[in-house]
N, C-alpha and C positions, 0 to 999 in steps of 0.2 A: 819551372818546376811545379809539381802538383802537391798541394798540402796533403800530408799523410793523415788520413782520417780512418781510424780503425773502428769507429762506431757508426751505426746506421740509424739516423734520426727517424722519427715517425713521419715527418713530412716527406723525406726521401723514400721511405718504405711505401707510403701511399702513392707517390708519383710512379714508382716502379709497377705497382699493381695496376694503376690507371694506364700506363704505357702499354702493358700487355693487353688490357681490355680494348684500348683504342685500335690495336692491330687486328683484333677479332672483327671490329666494325668495318674494316676495309674489305672483308670477304663477303660473299653471298650469305644470306639474302640481304644484308644491309647495304653493301656496295659503296661505302664511303671511302673510296680509294684515296682521296685527298688527305686522309688522316695518317697515311703512311709516314710522311716526313715529320709532322708534329710528334708522332709517337717516338720516332728515333731521336729527335732533338730532346724531348722530355727525358728519354732514357739516359742520354749522355749527360744531361744536366745533373741527374742523380748519381751517375757512375763515375765521372771524371775525378772527383776528389777522393775516391775510396782506395784503400790498400787492397792487394789481392785477396786477403782473407775476407774482408768485407765485401769484395766483389762476388765471391761465391754466394754469400747470403743474398746479395742484391739480385744476382742472376736467378736465384731460386724464386725470389718473390716475383720477379718479372715473369718467370715461367708459370707460376701459379696464376697470375693475372691472365696470361695468354691461353693456357690450356684449360684453366678453370672455366673460362668463358667460351673459348673456341671449340673445345672438345667436350662440352657439357653433355652432348648427346650420348656419351657412353653410359650415363646413368639410366637413360631410357632402355638401352640394350640389357643392362644388368637387372634392373628392377622390373620392368614391364614384361620382358620376354625371356629373362634368365631364371625365372622361378626362384627369385631371391627376396627374402624379407626386406622391408624398407631400411631398418638400421644397418643391416649387412651391406645392402646396396650402396648406402651412403658411405660406409667405411671403404668399400672397394673402389668407389669413385674417387674418394680422397687419396687413396694409395696410388691410383692410376695417375692422377694429376700431379701428385707430389713426386712420383717417379719420373714423369716426363720433364718436370721442372728442373731435374738434375742436369739435363742437357745444357740449357742456357747457363746454369750455375757453373758447371765445369768449363764451359766455353769462356765465360767472362773472367773466371779465375785465371785461366790460361792467358787470356788477353792482358791481365794485369801483370802476370809474371813475365811475359815476353816483352812488354812495352816499357817496363821500368817506371820512372817518375816524370818523363818528359811529356808535356801535353801534346806537342806536335806529333811525337812518335805514337802516342796513344790514338790520336785521330787517324793517322795513316794506317795503323794496324787494325783498327776497328772493323772495317768492311771485310778484310781478308779473313780474320778470325771468325767473324760471324758466319760467313759462307761455309768455311770448313766445318764449323759446328753443325750447320744445317745438313751438310753432306754426310757427316758421321751419323747424325740422327736418322738419316734416310736408309741406313743399312745395318747398323749395330742392333743385335738382338732381333733380327728380321726387319727392323726399321719402322719408323713412323713418319713417312714423308708427307705430312699434313701441315697445313697452316704455314707454308713457306711464304714469306712476305711478298715475294715477286708474283705469286699466283694471282693475286687480286688485280694485277696490272693487265690482265686480259681485257679489262674494261677501262684501263687507264692510259695515260700518254706514253708509257714505255712499252706498250704491247708490241710495237714493231721490232723491238730488240729480241723478243723470245725466239723467233726462228733462227737467229744468229747465235745467241749466247745460251738459250735455255733459261729456265726459271731461276737458276742460281746466278746467272749473269744479271738478270733483272734485279734480283735481291742485292747484288753487289753494288749496282748503280744507286739504288735507294739508300743503302746504308752509307755509301761514300758521300752522297749528297747531304744526308743528315749530318755526317761528320764535318763536311765543308761549311754547312750553315752554322754549326756550333763554333767552328773556327772564325766565321765572320763576326759572331757575337764577341769573341775574345779580342779580335782585331779592333773592333769598334771601341771596346773598353780601354784599349791601350792607345787610342787615337791614331791608329794606323789605317786611316780611311781609304787610302789608295789601294792597299792590299785587299781590304775588305770589299771594295768595289770590283776589283778584278775577279776575285773569287765568286762574287755574286753573278757577274756577267757570265763566267764559265758555267756555273750551275744553270743559269737561265738558258744558255745555248744548248746544253745537253738535253734538258727537258723540252726545249722548244723545237729542236731539230728531230728528236726521236719520233714524233708522230708522222714525219715525212716517210719513214720506213714502213708505216702501217699499210700503205697502199701498194707496196711492192709484193709481187707474187713470186715465190721461189719455186713453185710447182705449176704444172700446166694441166688444166682440166681436160677431160675427154669431151668430145662434142655431144655424145649421147649419154643421158643419165640412166640409172637403174630405177625402176619403180619399186618402192619398198613399203613394207607394212610391219609394225611392231605391236604385238598384243600385250596389253597390260591387264593381267588377270585380277589384281587387287585381292589376292588370297590372304586372309588373316594369318598373321604369323603364328598364332597359337594353334592353327589347324594345318600348318604347312606339312608337318610330318605325322599327322594323325592317320593311322592306317585306315580308319573308316571313311576318311575324306579324300584319299589318294585318287580314286577313280573319278570323283567329282571334279578334282582339279584338272585332270586330263580332258574331261568332257568340256570344261570351261574354255580351255584354250582351243579345242577343236571347233567349238561353236563360234568363238571370236574370229576364227580364221575363215569362216564359211564363205565370205565374199572376196577372199584374197588369195585363194589357192593358185591363181595364175599371175600373181605379182612376181617380178624378177627375184625378189628376196623377201622372205618372211622371217621374222625374228621373234622367238619366245625367250623369256628371261632366264636368269640363273635357276637351275634345278626346277624348271617349269614342269618337267616330267620327274616327279618325285619317286621314281622307281629305278632300281639298279639297272644299268644298261642291258645286262645279260638276261633280265627278266622282262624287258620292255619291247621284245621283238614284235608282238602283235600290234602294239601302238605305233611303232615305227613303220610297220607294213601299211597301216591305215593312212599314215601321213604320205607315204610314197604313192599310194593309189590315188589320193585326192589331189596331189600336186600336179600342176600343168607340166608339159614336157620341158619347158624352158625355165621352170621355177625351182628355187632352192629354199629349204627351210633350215634354219640354224636354231638350235635349242640347247639349253643347259640340261645336264643329266648326270647323276652320280654313277661312278663306275667302281666295280669291285673285281679284284683279281688277286692272283697269287704271286709272291715274289720267288721263293725257292722251293716251297713245299706246300702241301695242303693245309698245314698248320701255320704257315707264314703268309698271311693275306694282307691286303691293303685296300683302302678306298681312295678315290681321287675325285676331285671336283672337275667335271669334264664339260666340254662344249663340242657338239658334233654338227656336221652338215649332211643333209640328206636330199635326194632329188637330183636336180641338174647341177650337182656340185659334190663335194666330199671333203673328207678330212676330219680330224679330231684334235683337240687341244686340251691338255691337263694343266690346271692351275699350278703355277710355280710359287707365287708369293701368298702364303697362307696367313690367315688372321689368327693370332694367338687367342686361345680360349674359345673363339668362334668355330675354327676349323681344326685346331689341334690344341691340346692342353699341355703346356710345359710342365715337367715334373709330374706327369699324370699318375704315376704310381703312388704319389702321396696326396694329390689334390682331388682326384676323382672320388665322388661320393661325399665329400665334405659338405658342399652346398650344391643346390640345383644348378647354379651357373657353371660349375665345373663338370657338369654331366649333360650338356646340351645335346639334342639330337644331331647326328652327323658331325660330331666334333672329333673324329678320328681320321681325318684326311691325311694323305701323304702328298708331298709336292711332286709335280710332274718333272720330266727331264728338262735339262737346261736349254737344249736346242730342239725346237719343234717346227715342223713345216706349217705354213699358213693354211687356212681353209680356202676352198674355192667355191665360187658360185658362177656357173657358166665359165666364161673366160677370165673372170676377175679373181685376183688374189687378195685375200682378206686376212689381216692380222687380228686375231681375237685377244681380248683381255677380260678376265673375270673379276668383277667387283673391284676390290682394293688394288689390284695390279695397275690400274690406270693411273695411280698416284705416283708411280716411280718414273721420273722423267728419263733417265738414261736407259732403263730397261725398255721403255716404250720406244724410244728413238732407235735403239739398236735393232729391235725386232720389226720395226715398221719398214725398214729398208727393203726396197724391191716390191712392196705391196701397193695395191690400188687405193685402199682406204682401211680405216680401223673400225673395229666393232667391239663394243663392251657390253656385257650383261651383268646385272646385279640384282640383289634382293635387298633393297634399302628399307624393307619392313622393319629391320632391327632398329632403325633410327626413329621410328614413329613420326610424330609431327614436330620433330626438333629441327635445328638448323643443319644437321648432318647431310641430308640429301641435297640441299642447295650447295653446300661446299663441295660435295662429290661431283655434281654437275659442273661446277666452275673448274675443278681440277681437270675433268675431261676436256673442257674447252681449252685449257692451257696446253694439253697434249696435242690437240688439233692444230693449234697455232704453232707449236714448236716443230711439228712434222709436216705442216702444210697439207694435211689430209683431212677429209671428212671423217667424222666419228659418228657411227650409228649406235645409239645407246638404248638398250631395252631393259626395263626394270619391272619388278612385280607390282609396285604401287607408286612409282614415280621417283625421279623425274625421267620419263621416257622422252627422248629428243633426237633430232638430227642436227649436228653441228657442222658448219662448213669449214673450209680450210683456213679461214681467217679467225676461227675460234668463236664465231657468232652462231647463236641458235637460230636455225632456219624455221623449225617448227617443233612444237612440244605439245603434250596433252596434260590436262590437269592431274595433280596427285590424287590418290585415294579414290579413283574412279575405275570401274571396269570398262575399258574402252580400247580403241585401236588408233594408232598413229599412222597416217599415210603421208608419203612424201617422195622425194627424189634424191638420189645421191650420185654425184659425179666422181667417177674414178679419176685419179690424178697420176701424172708421170713426173719423175724427178725427185730431188730431195733438197732439204734445207741445209744450210751450213751446220746447224746444230746436229742434224742426223749424222753428218759426216764425222763430227768431232766429239759429240756428246759434251759433257761438262768439263772435259780435261783442260781446255784453254783457260777457262775461268778458275778452275782449281789451281792450275799452274800459276796464274797471275796472283791469286791469293797467297800462295807459298812464296812467291817473289817478294810481295809486300812484307811478309813476315821476316824473311831472311835478311833483306836489305834495310829494313826499318828498325829491327830490334837493336837494343843497345849493345855495344861492344864493351865487355868488361876487361879493362886493361889496368893492371896494378900501377898505382902511383909510386914514385921512388921511395917515399916514406913508408908506404905499405910493404914494398918489397924488402926494405931493410928490416921492418918489424917481423916479417915472416921468415927471416933468416936467409933470404935469397940475395 
């Protein structure tokens, strides 16, 4: 039985904040992946004695530690590029972090309610409830699929699991291992050394054998690669939508491409052409004239169209292919406040952050065809979309490689761009496909099918990335199933490990039954 503790001591509160901060250190640019298990064990040490009501507060403190450190880049977006005064930017950042912290708060409260007071039951339920909480956070209110504990393992010993289980499966193994290690501590305290030893051996085997999967290739490379080039314009965010600077931006990208018009694939980043597509005809004609006969250029460009009448129009964040290829893709997963404003009728005009340029986008249709470049089929994702594991895996099926464009200028010199690159690497590993990533100011890179960066260029420089991409054939197990096996396993753990409430005879008599 677990002692019922309805109060949260200050050492426990501090441990919860530290546990959240330790998990941030597992991600890029820090890369301390070995801190994943200590963070989970420390979290459990603080959580196990608490009642469900206290677990809500504890989960919120953990969330503040995690998102306050790991998503701190939102302050840069609001303050430096959102035309927002410093005090208001601080308040909005606090609200953002406090709101996100509600996800682990509710998750851990539910964990306490489902598991009752048995310590073994709590440990068995912990990984399943955690993963389901992550999954809900990934889609509720458009979702925030950032800082999943398993993402950092693209550089860790569990990387080989990602093509099989996806990031949620990797997270499940980490949290289950943390629960097992906590169980070992309990067994040692009760002098049950044999059980503790067996548990330790099982944990060691899981983590020791997982790296053997890393060298297994689920997809097959083509023999001939594509020559590619990505232009990084490093356009200042403050000038991105300045009408007086629009033509200069286009000229910048044309000049950067001067030596690469005959590459198989040329990539310009998100909204590299900052002019509505129906007004960009002359620019697109220049691109077509300069491209080689076998070359394709893919670029981001905003689109404006009408829904049902001339008074009912919409904008979309679009990516198009021109030259020896074709197709278009409209972004489906929009960023709140950056690309659309929730409750806009009340919030627009209140502060500058709620009235950013091009923050009236509408999502594209759910099912869209891939782009083509010559004979290659390419699944594109715009910015934030690469963070959604199941969305990427589902759309990647039948394509030769993945492509993502972004404008990480909103993050400034924060840790955000490094996390974004690591997320893209996890998607490459999950799908067994190259990811070609083009950004305005970094990190522009080529990622291979094992999730490793093949080549990249420095941030905050106006330069060009050159490299090769191999199309691949086949699919990983995760592409075939997405996260459903892991989510099903999590539900099974919850259903079979939760306590059965059966009235005792004395209680039945008291209740008049």
